[in-house]
Every structure is written in C-alpha cells, then in structure tokens.
C-alpha positions in Angstrom: -41.3 -89.4 46.6 -39.2 -90.4 43.6 -35.5 -90.3 43.4 -34.3 -92.9 45.9 -31.3 -92.7 48.2 -29.0 -91.3 45.5 -31.2 -88.3 45.2 -31.2 -87.8 49.0 -27.4 -88.0 49.0 -27.3 -85.4 46.3 -29.5 -83.1 48.4 -27.2 -83.6 51.4 -24.2 -82.7 49.2 -25.9 -79.5 48.0 -27.1 -78.5 51.5 -23.6 -79.1 52.9 -22.5 -76.2 50.6 -25.0 -73.8 52.3 -23.3 -71.3 54.5 -25.1 -68.7 56.7 -28.5 -69.5 55.1 -27.1 -68.7 51.7 -26.5 -71.6 49.3 -23.5 -71.5 47.1 -23.6 -73.6 43.9 -20.3 -74.4 42.3 -22.4 -75.3 39.2 -23.1 -71.6 38.8 -19.5 -70.4 39.1 -19.0 -70.1 35.4 -21.8 -67.6 35.1 -19.8 -64.4 34.9 -19.9 -61.1 33.0 -18.5 -61.4 29.5 -17.3 -57.7 29.2 -13.9 -56.7 30.5 -13.7 -54.6 33.7 -12.6 -51.6 31.5 -15.6 -52.1 29.1 -18.0 -52.2 32.1 -16.5 -49.1 33.6 -16.9 -47.3 30.2 -20.6 -48.4 30.1 -21.3 -46.8 33.5 -19.5 -43.6 32.5 -21.7 -43.4 29.4 -24.8 -44.1 31.5 -23.9 -41.2 33.9 -23.4 -38.9 30.9 -26.9 -39.8 29.6 -28.4 -39.3 33.1 -26.5 -36.3 34.5 -25.0 -34.5 31.5 -21.9 -32.4 32.4 -22.3 -33.3 36.1 -21.3 -36.8 35.3 -17.7 -35.7 35.2 -17.8 -35.4 39.0 -17.9 -39.2 39.3 -14.8 -41.3 38.7 -15.8 -44.8 37.9 -13.8 -48.1 37.9 -14.7 -51.8 37.8 -12.5 -54.3 39.5 -13.8 -57.9 39.4 -11.4 -59.0 42.1 -13.2 -56.7 44.6 -15.6 -59.6 45.2 -14.2 -63.1 45.9 -17.5 -64.9 46.0 -19.5 -63.6 43.0 -21.5 -61.3 45.3 -21.5 -57.7 44.0 -20.0 -54.9 46.0 -19.3 -51.2 45.5 -17.2 -48.8 47.4 -17.6 -45.0 47.2 -15.4 -42.2 48.6 -15.0 -38.5 48.1 -11.9 -36.7 46.8 -10.5 -33.4 48.0 -11.7 -31.7 44.9 -15.4 -32.7 45.5 -15.5 -35.7 43.2 -16.9 -39.1 44.1 -14.8 -42.2 43.2 -16.9 -45.4 42.8 -15.2 -48.8 42.4 -17.3 -52.0 42.1 -17.0 -55.6 41.2 -19.2 -55.2 38.1 -20.7 -52.3 36.0 -24.0 -53.1 37.6 -22.5 -52.9 41.1 -21.0 -49.5 40.4 -24.2 -48.1 38.8 -26.2 -49.4 41.9 -23.6 -47.8 44.3 -23.8 -44.5 42.5 -27.6 -44.6 42.5 -27.6 -45.3 46.2 -25.4 -42.2 46.7 -27.7 -40.1 44.5 -30.7 -41.2 46.4 -29.5 -41.0 50.0 -26.9 -38.1 49.8 -28.3 -36.0 46.9 -32.1 -36.7 47.2 -32.3 -37.7 43.6 -34.7 -40.2 41.9 -35.0 -42.0 38.6 -38.2 -43.7 37.5 -40.4 -44.7 34.5 -42.6 -41.7 35.2 -39.8 -39.1 35.3 -36.5 -38.2 37.0 -35.8 -35.8 39.8 -32.1 -34.9 39.4 -31.5 -31.6 41.1 -27.9 -32.4 42.1 -26.5 -30.3 45.0 -23.4 -28.3 44.0 -20.8 -29.3 45.0 -21.6 -33.0 45.5 -22.1 -33.9 49.2 -19.0 -35.3 50.8 -18.7 -38.8 52.0 -16.8 -39.3 55.3 -14.7 -42.4 54.9 -15.7 -45.2 52.5 -19.4 -46.0 51.8 -19.6 -49.7 51.0 -22.7 -51.4 49.6 -22.9 -55.1 49.0 -25.5 -57.7 48.4 -26.1 -61.2 49.7 -27.8 -62.1 46.4 -25.9 -63.6 43.5 -28.6 -62.7 41.1 -31.1 -59.8 40.8 -33.6 -61.0 38.2 -36.0 -58.8 36.1 -38.9 -59.2 33.8 -41.6 -61.7 33.0 -42.3 -63.5 29.7 -45.5 -61.4 29.5 -43.7 -58.1 29.9 -42.6 -58.3 26.3 -46.2 -58.2 25.1 -47.9 -56.0 27.8 -45.2 -53.3 28.0 -42.2 -53.4 25.7 -43.8 -54.8 22.5 -43.6 -51.4 20.6 -40.4 -50.1 22.1 -37.7 -48.5 19.9 -34.0 -48.5 20.9 -34.1 -45.1 22.8 -36.8 -46.6 25.1 -34.9 -49.8 25.5 -31.7 -47.8 26.3 -33.6 -46.0 29.1 -34.8 -49.3 30.5 -31.4 -50.9 30.6 -30.0 -47.8 32.3 -32.8 -48.2 34.9 -31.9 -51.9 35.3 -28.2 -51.1 35.9 -29.1 -48.3 38.5 -31.4 -50.7 40.3 -28.9 -53.5 40.5 -30.4 -55.9 37.9 -27.8 -58.4 36.7 -30.0 -61.2 35.3 -32.5 -59.7 32.8 -34.7 -61.7 30.4 -33.7 -61.1 26.8 -36.5 -62.5 24.6 -36.7 -60.0 21.8 -36.2 -61.1 18.2 -36.5 -64.9 18.8 -39.1 -65.4 16.1 -36.6 -64.4 13.4 -34.4 -67.3 14.5 -37.4 -69.7 14.7 -38.3 -68.8 11.1 -34.8 -69.8 10.0 -35.1 -73.1 11.9 -38.6 -73.9 10.5 -37.3 -73.1 7.0 -34.3 -75.4 7.5 -36.7 -78.2 8.6 -38.7 -77.8 5.4 -41.8 -75.7 6.5 -43.1 -73.3 3.8 -43.8 -69.7 4.4 -47.6 -70.0 4.8 -47.1 -72.7 7.5 -44.8 -70.4 9.4 -47.3 -67.5 9.0 -50.1 -69.6 10.3 -48.1 -70.3 13.5 -46.8 -66.9 14.7 -49.3 -64.7 16.5 -49.3 -60.9 16.1 -46.8 -58.8 18.0 -49.0 -58.0 20.9 -49.7 -61.7 21.6 -46.2 -63.2 21.1 -45.7 -64.0 24.8 -48.5 -66.5 24.6 -47.5 -67.9 21.2 -44.0 -68.6 22.8 -45.7 -70.4 25.7 -47.9 -72.6 23.5 -51.1 -70.9 24.6 -52.2 -69.6 21.2 -51.1 -69.2 17.6 -52.0 -67.1 14.5 -54.2 -64.6 16.3 -53.2 -61.0 15.4 -50.8 -62.3 12.7 -49.2 -62.8 10.3 -45.9 -61.4 11.5 -44.4 -59.2 8.7 -40.8 -59.8 7.6 -40.0 -56.2 8.6 -41.0 -57.2 12.1 -38.3 -59.9 12.2 -35.6 -57.5 10.9 -36.5 -54.8 13.3 -36.6 -57.0 16.4 -33.4 -58.8 15.5 -31.7 -55.4 15.2 -33.1 -54.4 18.6 -32.0 -57.7 20.2 -28.4 -57.2 19.0 -28.3 -53.7 20.6 -30.1 -54.9 23.8 -27.7 -57.8 24.3 -24.6 -55.6 23.6 -25.7 -53.0 26.1 -26.8 -55.5 28.9 -23.5 -57.3 28.6 -21.5 -54.0 28.7 -22.8 -53.5 32.2 -21.8 -57.0 33.3 -25.4 -58.3 33.2 -26.2 -61.9 32.3 -28.9 -61.9 29.7 -31.3 -64.9 29.8 -31.9 -66.3 26.3 -34.8 -68.4 25.0 -34.7 -72.2 24.5 -37.1 -74.8 23.0 -40.2 -75.9 25.1 -41.8 -78.3 22.6 -44.3 -75.9 21.0 -44.4 -76.6 17.3 -46.3 -75.4 14.1 -48.8 -77.7 12.6 -46.6 -78.0 9.5 -44.1 -80.1 11.5 -46.6 -83.0 11.3 -46.5 -82.8 7.4 -42.8 -83.3 7.6 -42.7 -85.8 10.5 -46.1 -87.6 10.6 -44.8 -90.1 13.2 -43.8 -87.4 15.7 -45.2 -87.9 19.2 -47.3 -84.9 19.7 -49.9 -83.8 22.3 -52.7 -81.5 21.1 -53.5 -79.3 24.0 -57.0 -78.3 25.0 -58.4 -74.8 24.5 -56.7 -72.0 26.5 -58.5 -69.3 28.4 -61.8 -69.3 26.5 -60.1 -69.4 23.0 -61.4 -72.0 20.6 -59.2 -74.2 18.6 -59.0 -71.8 15.7 -56.3 -70.0 17.7 -55.4 -72.3 20.6 -55.2 -76.1 21.2 -51.5 -75.9 20.4 -49.3 -78.9 19.4 -46.6 -79.8 21.9 -43.8 -82.3 20.9 -43.1 -85.0 23.5 -39.7 -84.2 25.0 -38.8 -87.9 24.8 -39.3 -87.9 21.0 -35.8 -87.7 19.3 -37.3 -84.9 17.1 -37.6 -82.7 20.3 -33.8 -83.0 20.8 -33.2 -82.3 17.1 -35.4 -79.1 16.9 -34.2 -77.9 20.4 -30.6 -78.3 19.4 -31.1 -76.7 16.0 -32.7 -73.7 17.6 -30.2 -73.2 20.4 -27.4 -73.5 17.9 -29.0 -70.5 16.1 -29.3 -68.6 19.4 -25.7 -69.1 20.2 -24.6 -68.2 16.6 -26.6 -65.0 16.5 -26.7 -63.9 20.1 -23.7 -65.5 21.8 -24.3 -66.9 25.2 -24.0 -66.3 28.9 -25.2 -69.9 29.5 -28.6 -69.3 31.1 -31.7 -70.2 29.1 -35.3 -69.9 29.9 -38.1 -72.1 28.7 -41.3 -73.3 30.3 -42.9 -76.7 30.0 -46.6 -77.0 30.9 -47.3 -73.3 31.3 -51.0 -73.1 32.2 -51.5 -76.6 30.8 -51.8 -80.0 32.5 -49.2 -82.6 31.6 -50.6 -85.8 29.9 -49.3 -88.0 32.8 -48.7 -87.4 36.6 -46.2 -90.3 36.7 -43.1 -88.9 38.4 -40.9 -91.0 36.1 -42.5 -89.3 33.1 -42.1 -85.8 34.5 -38.4 -86.4 35.3 -37.9 -87.7 31.8 -39.5 -84.6 30.4 -37.2 -82.2 32.2 -34.2 -84.4 31.6 -35.0 -84.3 27.8 -35.5 -80.5 27.8 -32.2 -80.0 29.6 -30.4 -82.5 27.3 -31.4 -80.4 24.3 -29.7 -77.5 25.9 -26.5 -79.2 27.0 -26.1 -80.8 23.6 -25.3 -77.3 22.3 -24.0 -75.7 25.4 -22.5 -78.2 27.9 -22.4 -75.3 30.5 -26.2 -74.6 30.1 -28.3 -73.6 33.1 -32.1 -73.8 32.8 -34.1 -70.9 34.3 -37.7 -72.0 34.8 -40.7 -70.1 36.0 -42.3 -71.8 39.0 -45.7 -70.4 38.0 -47.0 -73.8 36.9 -46.8 -75.2 40.5 -49.1 -72.4 41.6 -51.5 -72.1 38.6 -52.2 -75.9 38.6 -51.7 -76.8 42.2 -54.2 -79.6 42.0 -51.8 -81.5 39.6 -48.4 -80.4 41.1 -48.2 -82.3 44.3 -44.8 -82.8 46.1 -44.0 -86.0 44.2 -44.7 -84.4 40.8 -42.8 -81.1 41.6 -39.8 -83.0 42.9 -39.7 -85.3 39.9 -39.8 -82.4 37.4 -37.1 -80.5 39.3 -34.8 -83.6 39.8 -34.8 -84.4 36.1 -32.1 -81.8 36.0 -28.8 -82.1 38.0 -29.0 -80.1 41.2 -27.6 -76.6 40.6 -28.1 -76.6 36.9 -31.7 -75.3 37.1 -32.8 -72.0 38.7 -36.5 -71.7 39.6 -38.2 -68.4 39.7 -40.6 -68.3 42.7 -42.6 -66.0 40.5 -45.3 -64.7 42.8 -43.5 -65.1 46.1 -44.9 -62.0 47.8 -48.3 -63.7 47.8 -47.9 -67.4 47.0 -44.4 -68.5 47.9 -43.6 -72.0 46.7 -40.2 -72.5 48.3 -41.8 -72.8 51.7 -43.8 -75.9 51.0 -41.3 -77.6 48.6 -38.3 -77.8 51.0 -36.7 -74.9 49.0 -37.5 -76.4 45.6 -36.0 -79.8 46.7 -32.5 -78.5 46.5 -32.6 -76.6 43.2 -31.5 -72.9 43.5 -34.3 -70.4 43.3 -35.0 -66.7 43.1 -37.6 -65.0 45.3 -39.7 -62.8 43.0 -42.2 -60.0 43.4 -44.8 -60.3 40.6 -46.8 -57.1 41.6 -48.8 -56.5 38.4 -51.0 -58.6 36.1 -51.8 -57.4 32.6 -50.0 -54.1 32.9 -53.2 -52.8 34.6 -53.4 -49.2 35.9 -54.1 -48.8 39.6 -52.2 -48.1 42.8 -51.2 -51.4 44.4 -48.5 -53.0 46.6 -47.7 -55.6 49.2 -45.0 -53.7 50.9 -44.9 -55.5 54.2 -44.7 -58.8 52.4 -41.9 -57.8 50.1 -40.1 -56.1 53.0 -39.9 -59.4 54.9 -40.2 -62.1 52.3 -36.7 -62.2 50.9 -35.2 -62.3 54.4 -37.5 -65.2 55.4 -36.4 -67.0 52.2 -32.7 -66.3 53.0 -33.0 -67.7 56.5 -35.3 -70.6 55.6 -33.9 -74.0 56.8 -31.4 -75.3 54.1 -32.4 -72.4 51.8 -31.3 -72.6 48.2 -32.0 -69.0 47.5 -29.6 -67.5 45.0 -31.3 -64.2 44.3 -34.3 -61.9 44.3 -36.3 -60.6 41.4 -39.1 -58.6 39.9 -41.5 -60.4 37.5 -44.3 -58.0 36.7 -46.5 -58.9 33.7 -46.6 -55.2 32.9 -44.5 -52.2 34.0 -44.6 -48.4 34.0 -46.9 -48.1 37.1 -46.3 -48.0 40.9 -42.6 -47.0 40.6 -42.4 -47.0 44.4 -42.8 -50.8 44.8 -40.0 -51.4 42.3 -37.6 -49.0 43.9 -38.2 -50.6 47.3 -37.9 -54.2 45.9 -34.6 -53.5 44.1 -33.2 -51.7 47.1 -33.9 -54.7 49.4 -31.4 -56.7 47.4 -28.7 -54.6 49.0 -30.1 -54.6 52.5 -29.1 -56.9 55.3 -32.5 -56.7 57.0 -36.0 -55.3 56.4 -36.3 -51.5 56.3 -38.5 -49.3 58.5 -41.3 -48.7 55.9 -42.6 -45.4 57.3 -39.1 -44.0 57.3 -38.2 -45.4 54.0 -41.2 -44.0 52.2 -40.8 -40.6 53.8 -37.3 -40.4 52.3 -38.7 -41.7 49.0 -41.2 -38.8 48.9 -38.4 -36.2 49.6 -36.2 -37.5 46.8 -39.0 -38.1 44.3 -40.1 -34.5 44.4 -36.8 -32.9 45.7 -39.0 -31.3 48.4 -39.2 -31.8 52.2 -42.8 -30.6 52.7 -44.3 -32.6 55.5 -47.7 -32.9 53.7 -46.0 -35.0 51.0 -44.2 -37.4 53.4 -47.5 -37.7 55.4 -49.4 -38.5 52.2 -46.9 -41.3 51.3 -47.0 -42.8 54.8 -50.8 -43.0 54.5 -50.6 -44.6 51.1 -47.9 -47.1 52.2 -50.0 -48.2 55.2 -53.1 -48.7 53.1 -53.4 -49.1 49.4 -49.7 -50.2 49.1 -50.0 -52.7 51.9 -52.4 -55.4 50.6 -52.3 -58.3 53.0 -55.4 -60.2 51.8 -54.5 -63.9 51.4 -54.1 -65.0 47.8 -55.0 -61.6 46.4 -54.1 -61.1 42.7 -53.7 -57.5 41.5 -56.0 -57.6 38.5 -57.7 -54.3 38.5 -61.2 -55.5 39.5 -62.7 -52.0 39.6 -66.1 -51.7 37.8 -64.6 -48.7 36.0 -62.6 -50.9 33.7 -64.9 -53.9 33.6 -67.9 -54.7 31.3 -70.9 -53.4 33.3 -73.2 -56.0 35.0 -75.0 -56.5 38.3 -72.2 -58.9 39.5 -69.2 -56.6 39.7 -66.4 -56.8 42.2 -66.7 -53.8 44.5 -64.3 -54.9 47.2 -61.2 -53.0 48.4 -58.2 -54.3 50.4 -57.8 -50.9 52.2 -59.8 -48.1 53.8 -60.5 -45.5 51.1 -60.5 -42.8 53.8 -56.6 -43.1 53.8 -56.6 -42.6 50.0 -58.8 -39.5 50.3 -56.6 -38.0 53.1 -53.5 -38.6 51.0 -55.2 -37.0 48.0 -56.0 -33.8 50.0 -52.4 -33.6 51.3 -51.0 -33.9 47.7 -53.5 -31.4 46.4 -52.5 -28.9 49.2 -48.8 -29.2 48.1 -49.6 -29.0 44.4 -49.3 -25.3 43.5 -45.5 -25.1 44.2 -44.6 -28.5 42.7 -46.2 -28.5 39.3 -42.8 -28.0 37.6 -41.8 -31.5 38.8 -42.7 -34.2 36.3 -42.7 -36.8 39.1 -45.2 -34.8 41.1 -47.5 -34.2 38.1 -47.5 -37.9 37.4 -48.4 -38.7 41.1 -51.1 -36.0 41.2 -52.8 -37.6 38.1 -52.3 -41.1 39.4 -53.7 -40.5 42.9 -56.7 -38.4 41.5 -57.3 -41.2 39.0 -57.4 -43.7 41.8 -59.9 -41.6 43.8 -62.2 -41.4 40.7 -61.9 -45.1 40.2 -63.1 -45.7 43.8 -65.9 -43.2 43.3 -67.0 -45.0 40.1 -67.6 -48.1 42.3 -69.7 -46.0 44.6 -71.8 -44.5 41.8 -72.2 -48.0 40.4 -73.7 -49.1 43.7 -76.1 -46.2 43.6 -77.1 -47.1 40.0 -77.7 -50.8 41.0 -79.7 -49.8 44.1 -81.8 -47.3 42.2 -82.6 -49.9 39.5 -83.4 -52.5 42.1 -85.8 -50.1 43.8 -87.1 -49.0 40.4 -86.4 -45.4 41.3 -85.9 -43.6 37.9 -85.0 -40.3 39.5 -82.1 -41.7 41.5 -80.9 -43.8 38.6 -80.8 -40.7 36.3 -78.9 -38.8 39.0 -76.2 -41.3 39.7 -75.9 -42.4 36.1 -75.9 -38.9 34.9 -73.1 -37.8 37.2 -71.0 -40.8 36.3 -71.4 -40.7 32.6 -71.6 -37.0 31.9 -69.3 -35.6 34.5 -67.0 -38.0 36.4 -65.8 -40.1 33.4 -65.3 -37.1 31.1 -63.4 -35.3 33.9 -61.2 -38.4 34.3 -60.6 -38.5 30.6 -59.5 -34.8 30.7 -57.2 -35.5 33.6 -55.5 -38.5 32.0 -55.2 -36.6 28.7 -53.2 -33.9 30.5 -50.1 -36.1 31.2 -47.9 -37.8 28.7 -47.8 -41.0 30.7 -51.5 -41.7 30.4 -52.1 -41.4 26.7 -53.7 -44.0 24.5 -52.3 -42.1 21.5 -48.7 -42.9 22.6 -49.3 -46.7 22.7 -51.0 -46.6 19.2 -48.4 -44.3 17.7 -45.5 -46.5 18.9 -47.2 -49.5 17.3 -47.9 -47.8 14.0 -44.3 -46.3 13.9 -42.9 -49.8 13.5 -44.8 -50.5 10.3 -43.3 -50.0 6.8 -46.6 -49.5 5.0 -50.3 -48.9 5.7 -51.2 -52.6 5.8 -48.7 -53.2 8.6 -49.7 -50.1 10.4 -53.3 -51.3 10.4 -52.2 -54.7 11.7 -50.2 -53.2 14.5 -52.9 -50.8 15.4 -55.4 -53.7 15.7 -53.0 -55.6 17.9 -52.4 -52.6 20.2 -56.1 -51.9 20.6 -57.3 -55.5 20.9 -54.8 -56.4 23.7 -55.9 -53.7 26.0 -59.7 -54.3 25.4 -61.2 -57.5 24.0 -57.9 -59.6 24.3 -59.1 -62.0 21.6 -61.5 -61.9 18.6 -64.6 -62.1 20.8 -63.5 -60.9 24.2 -61.9 -64.2 25.3 -59.8 -62.5 28.0 -61.9 -59.3 28.1 -60.3 -56.3 30.0 -57.5 -58.4 31.4 -55.0 -55.8 30.2 -57.1 -52.8 31.0 -55.5 -49.3 31.0 -56.8 -46.0 32.3 -55.6 -43.8 29.5 -56.9 -40.6 28.0 -58.8 -41.5 24.8 -59.5 -45.0 26.0 -61.5 -43.7 28.9 -63.7 -41.6 26.5 -64.2 -44.0 23.6 -64.3 -47.3 25.4 -65.0 -47.3 29.1 -67.3 -44.3 29.2 -69.2 -45.6 26.1 -69.9 -48.9 27.9 -71.2 -47.2 31.0 -73.3 -44.8 29.0 -75.0 -47.8 27.3 -75.5 -49.6 30.6 -77.2 -46.6 32.2 -79.3 -46.0 29.0 -80.3 -49.6 29.0 -81.4 -49.5 32.6 -83.5 -46.4 32.0 -85.2 -48.0 29.1 -85.9 -51.1 31.2 -87.6 -49.0 33.9 -89.5 -47.0 31.4 -90.8 -50.1 29.6 -91.2 -52.3 32.6 -88.9 -54.9 31.0 -86.3 -56.8 33.1 -82.6 -56.2 32.4 -81.1 -59.0 30.3 -77.3 -59.3 30.7 -76.9 -61.5 27.6 -78.7 -59.0 25.4 -76.7 -56.2 26.9 -73.4 -58.1 26.3 -74.3 -58.4 22.7 -75.0 -54.7 22.4 -71.9 -53.6 24.3 -69.7 -55.9 22.3 -70.5 -53.7 19.3 -69.0 -50.7 21.2 -65.9 -52.8 22.3 -65.3 -54.1 18.8 -66.1 -50.7 17.3 -63.4 -49.1 19.3 -60.8 -51.5 17.8 -61.7 -50.5 14.3 -62.8 -46.8 14.7 -59.7 -45.6 12.9 -59.5 -42.6 15.2 -56.1 -40.9 15.7 -55.6 -40.1 19.4 -53.4 -37.3 20.8 -49.7 -38.2 21.5 -49.1 -34.9 23.4 -50.8 -33.9 26.6 -53.7 -31.4 26.5 -54.9 -29.1 29.2 -53.6 -27.9 32.5 -53.2 -30.8 35.0 -53.5 -28.7 38.1 -56.6 -26.8 36.9 -58.3 -30.1 36.0 -57.2 -31.9 39.2 -58.3 -28.9 41.4 -61.7 -28.7 39.7 -62.2 -32.5 40.3 -61.0 -32.0 43.9 -63.5 -29.2 44.6 -66.3 -31.3 43.1 -65.6 -34.7 44.4 -63.6 -34.5 47.7 -66.7 -33.6 49.7 -68.7 -36.4 48.0 -65.9 -38.8 48.7 -66.0 -38.1 52.4 -69.8 -38.3 52.5 -69.7 -41.7 50.8 -67.3 -43.3 53.4 
C-alpha cells in the first residue's frame, strides 16, 4: 500500500478522535448553517403554514444553535397548558424533523410524494414531559447526480418547494444542489474563448445532463436553449435560498476535468485523455475528453469555475465532483491516482481554502477489477484526511466501507440507493437498511459521519424513504413488523387490521429483497423489449403480494377518499399485473415452443387485448401515473414550439430508447397511463402477431428481424406528436375491482 509511515500516523491521529464508534473530524467543524437561528425558525413556521394551514398556529417554533454542543442535531418538544406544542431545536431541520416525528407518532399523520394524510386531532395530543429526539449522525445526505435527470429535470419552483419541505421534515441537512450549473459553465467557456457553436456541441439536452456532467456523453438531446440557462439559474437561486433557510448545507458542483472539444483549439498542448465509448453509445455522442488533473490548465479551469460558483451561489464549503465515473483511469499507479485527487482538491482550495470534497464511492464498485485496495487508498489519500467525504452509494447491497477499513480513514456516509433509472415497481431491502447504518456506526475505527439516500429516481416506494430517514434518529434498529403497522395506520389515517396485515406481508416479501448483489432495475418482461431470453425471476413469493392485494381491495370501499390509499391501490394492483404479465409471457413462449397456435392465441390475446389495456386504464385513473404530466411539465419550460419539441423528444426518449438507437433501452422504464398503451402494449402486440405469423408460415422466429421491426414502434412513439391526458380519467375503484374479479383467481391458479 502507498503512503508510508506518515500516512499510518495520520490514520492513527484520525482514529484517536473516534469516540463511541462515531468519528469526529475537526476538519468539518466549520460546516455550519449560514442562516441565523431566527431565520431558520421563520422557515419552519412558513413550512408548517404550507403544510397545516391554520392549524400551524398551534405549534410554537424556535431554533437555538447552542442546544447542541457537538454539531449533532437535537429537538425538544413539550405541550403548553393551552394545547399548543413548543418545539425547540438546534437547526431548522432539527425542528422540522422533531415536529414531523410528533405528527407521525402522536397524530397519525403522514407526508409523502404520493399524497399527504393530515387529519390532525383537535386539540393536539398532549405530551407528558419533554419529547427529545436526537441523531448520532452529523449529516443526512440526499439525492444522486442522476436524480436531476430522471426525476427533477422538468420541475418548477412549486414542485421544488414541496421537495425541500419534504427534505426538512425528513431530517435532510446535506442535499445535492446541482441545478443551473450549465449557465455558469457557459460563462467560463466564453471567458476561455470558446464560441457559441462549440458550447452548443458540448451540452446535452436537459434529460441527459447528469451524464454530460459526468463525462459520459455530450450533445445528445441538445442544444440547450439560452432560456433553459435563465430558467435553471433562477430556480437554483430559490433552491439555495430555501435550503439554507432551514439550516441545510447545499452541496455545490466542482470541476472533474470534463471539457468541450473546443478547448483543444485554444490549448492544443493540453494533456487530454479521450475516453472510450460509454454504454453502447458511439463516439458521435460519447468518447468524452478529460483533462489530466496534473495539467496546469486543469487548475486554471477548475478555479475559474469554482470562482463563478462562489460568486453566483455563495458557499457552504462542500463540493461534489467525480473523477473516473464509470470509466477506467489511464494508469493504476498509486502515485498517479494520489496526484489526481491532490490536483482536483487543489483546484477547490485555491478558491475556497475551507473546501471539503464530497465524492461518490460508486467507482470502487462499478469498476472493482481496477480499484484494488492500493488504488482506492491512493485516490483517497491524495486529499488530507477529513477534507473528503465519501458516499458509500449503494451500501444496502454493496457496502464498500467494510472492505476498505472505513475508507482508509476518510469520513463516509452510509447510503441507500434503492432505485435505478426511476423505474416503477415495488421494491425494498428493509432488513438491510434497518441494520446497515448501525453496523457501520459500530464498525472498528468507523469513520461514519452520516447516512443518506441516493436514489437515481424518486416518487415511488415512499415507505422505504420514510424508514430510512427515520433511522437517522434512532439509536438501534426498529421492529420492522411493528414499524410498518404504524406506517399503515398513519398513511391512511385508519386502523383497519386488514391494512396493517397487508403491509406486514409486503414488508416481509417484496420490500425485503435479500438476494446478494441484486440491483433494482425493473427486469419485468412487461417493460422490456420482448424476446425469448427475458428475466422472469422474482426475489419474493408472489403469493404474499396477492394476499396483500386482496386485503387492500377488501378495505378499499371506505378509503377511496384518501389520496394515499388510492395511490397504493393502483401501485399494488399494477405490481400484480406486472407479475401476471411474466406468467402470460411464459405461456406464450411455451405455446410457441410446442407450436400450439390455439394456446398462443389464448395467452397472447388475454395479455394484449385485456390485461395491458386494463393496466393502462388503471394507471390513467391516478394523477401520479400519467405520461401526460411528464410531457406537459417538459413542454411548459419552453418559450416557443421549437423548444417544446426538443423538450418533448428529451422527455420521451429518456424513458424509452435512452439514446438515438436504444443504446440504454428501457433503463428508465415507467409504468404510466399512455406509455402503457402506445409503447409497451404495442411491442407486445407485435411480438404475439409475429409469433402467430411464424407458426402459420412455418418460419422460425428471428430476433434480429423482430428488433428492427419493433424499433420502428419505439421510435414512432417518440415522434408520434400525441398529446396525453394530464388529468386522471375513470374511477380507480371500479377499474381495480374489475381487474381483481378477473385476475385474482387466475393469479392464485398460477402460483
């Protein structure tokens, strides 16, 4: 291992600071809220007004930074004689979290992406004595660089406002704040001498900016209109102001070495690596240029950019950038890797001497063949210990801290990734997330400084995020069966035993994936291009899902007024039909193999002409499952028809082809009304039709020929110009009940 005795001594010094399995880094002591206590208190008061309306006056809020003497958030709540609740906390986030804890466990209330349940008791339930909640975690991190493309790309300010409120209620104090950075890059590139066409050739379209920022691709889906820069910059100013008002520490972007081709015109001697193709893209859109961090130009550009960031956005001293994301470094020499991280960090400290580098640890997992202990340690030790925070990005399944001696002394955050591509589908690893953070906390010489949530896409499976954020305030794992029973009661404001039983079944099965190395890409044949080599495996027994479905259906008539219940009824029914699609696919494949036309027509006919249309009707009945909303949000950001068409293409392409020719086909699949009808069902229809023709003509099925034909359907969807509904249509209960009557007996028979 590189580093020598000086490095070992530094490690010993850091580890000597570790007390009770929690490491305290003096190098992070300057990371503190910028807003005054009074401003943070005001922010929480306004949040409560947005959330509770007039009832917010029953909460008396104050922030007192001196309540915590070790940077660990704490909140104390007590009741007054006139039925009010006084909440005092060390930060605005601490107070918001404390109040949400009270709302959940004393008032049976619930806040989520898919609706709120806020039937507050009157008067507010009394607290006996002081309710004190505290956290052993300095940081509670949120978001993934991909979330900005898969989920929030088309958001306006009201949607961002709701998300930041949700963050505060769930205790997030270290959110990623990556919006609007291209506007600053444009200024830097212009200052360096690039012309507008060189800049436009570089930026990708809005739906693909996450991978443009990570040097995976350029140009595709572009060019970025000037109105985009103006809009995103305006949003970022509001986002940062609101995050900081709660006492959050927004994480800002820094330079990774990714450069436009035009830089070589200006600096022909620059030391540049041309990367290989990324993820099936050819070099028209990938094979990015990355500047060697040891080239003086790297320092120059990095400093120019960070100066712009500080000038426009201010700073809280934590910056995120990723070297070698899903790309192999040109050398495995530890000295080279240390020099790289040293140079990247130097470009930060040249502008902000108090800079702390936040780095995703994804590279150590995604290219494990390259990143052996010596290489990992070298990259991490190029930065002074305590001045880098590593995100253990997928720790619920692939924890890296455990085989790197706690990242060789650098502080880290244990993260739940949970979702890839923003895919629909019920999923969770609840036993792993319930125990993982505590294992990390008590790991020998642990350098854990926080826990986080790093989904590639959000707005599904709200239960896993509520559990994960709550664990940040717990001293030990929860009793999962008990926890989820209480979750069901507060999500619906109802104590029906059938609902708590349904959720216990779901938590013990579909939400408890324990398959080693399992990645939650929705593998269901429903949302994949049909073939005879589809993934039909499940990590749970579908009988548990069907039992839960019946219990939820039984409770439905009296609960349809609850938005949270309507969402879950659609979501669970959708999941059942997804599983049944796999079953019908097996029937189709078996019938074709046996050359039984009658069985093929039966199975194919039910799937294409009944199950998928019913699923489309179900999804179209709920506002959370509409393709039209995604497309309308995209088009609404445009200032003219040309921009609207560009954004529409971006929005459609990302969730289907993901590239001009299906380079990352269906990675970001969504089960939405409209998309089910005009994309997934059309593909399945062509597949069944093709198989029938093969049997009738005696010809073999040729996958390559089918792929060419189905590509026309896929591409046709992107350019069909159809306007999709943005308001729900149909009665959810009627549709779900009809589906239940038809398919529940079939589901049981197919077990």
